[in-house]
N, C-alpha and C positions, 0 to 999 in steps of 0.2 A: 062335235068339237070339245063339249063341255067333259064328256068321257074321255077323251085324249088328255086333257090336262089334268083331269082328277089322276089319271093314270102316269101321268108326268111324261105323257109322250109328246113331248112338244112339236118334233117334226110333222107327227101327224096331224096334230092341231094347228099348225102353221099351213099345211096343206088344205087342212079343211075349210081354213078362213080365206085361203085362197080362192076357192072353190066358191065359197058362199058370196065374195064379193060380186060375181055375178047376178044376184038375187036383186029384183026389184028394190031399190029403197035401201040397200046394204050400205050405202055408201053415207047416208045420211043417219043411220043407226048409232046412239051413243054405244050400245051395249055393244056392238060388234068391234067399234074402234077400240074401245078400252079393253077388251078380252086380247085383242090383237097386241095392243101396248103391253099387256102384263107377260104374253107368252112371248114378247121381244125382250122384255126384261130380264125375265126369265132365263132365257136364252143367252143375256150377254150381249144383246144387239141394242146398243144404247142409242144409236142414232135412229133406228126404226121406230124404238120404243117412244122416244120423243115426239117423233111424228106422229104416231099412231095414237098418242094421249092427246096431242094437240088437236087431231081429226075429232076425238071424242068430245072435247070440249066445244068446238065448233057445230057439234048436231044441233037438231032443232029443238029436240025436247032432253032436257037434261035437269035432273032434280038437284036442287041445293046440295042435300048431302051425297049424291053421285057426283057432282061438279067439285064438290071438296076433296072427295076421294081420290079423284083423279088427278087433281093439284098436287095433293101429296105424292102419290105415285110419280108423278110428272116430277115432282122436286127430288126424288131419289136417283131418277134417271141422269139430273143435273150434278147431283152430289157426287155420284158415281164417276162424272166426265172432270170432277174437280171445278164445277161453276158454279161456287157457292152462295155469290149475291144474287143470282138468277132464282136459285134454289130457295133461298132464303124468301124472296119476293113472292113466289108462289106458296110457299107454306104462309106466310101472313097472309095473302088472297084467301086462300082455303079456308083460314079461320074467320075472316071477314064473311064469308059466302055462308059458313056454316059453323060457327065459334062452339059447338058441342062435340067436336071430334077429340077424343081424348089422344087419340094416334098422332093426329097433328101436333098438337100441345106438345107430347114428349117427342117428337121427331124434331121439332125447332128448338125444346130446350138441348136436346143432347148434341145436336148438331153447331148450334151457336150460343152456347153459355158462356 
């Protein structure tokens, strides 16, 4: 799946992720849902991206840094849907979780100055 993403073959990546969903504990893995969220975002499937990022955030083991990055990705998904207040809330939460993310600081300033 990662090679498909690197090759930008997003359809193949999505098929690989669908197959991986049958693996034990896949539905509880942060990295699985986060990657699928990124693939959906890159494919401009914003509904699925939002769903998958939300699933990633509900996974059992998520580091603060990963949670912050996923909140940032989720916020971009919402910005692309013109859901700015929700996006701002997620960006602010991202900074509360991990205040060292330069990308999140820049996104917040860029989108909501």
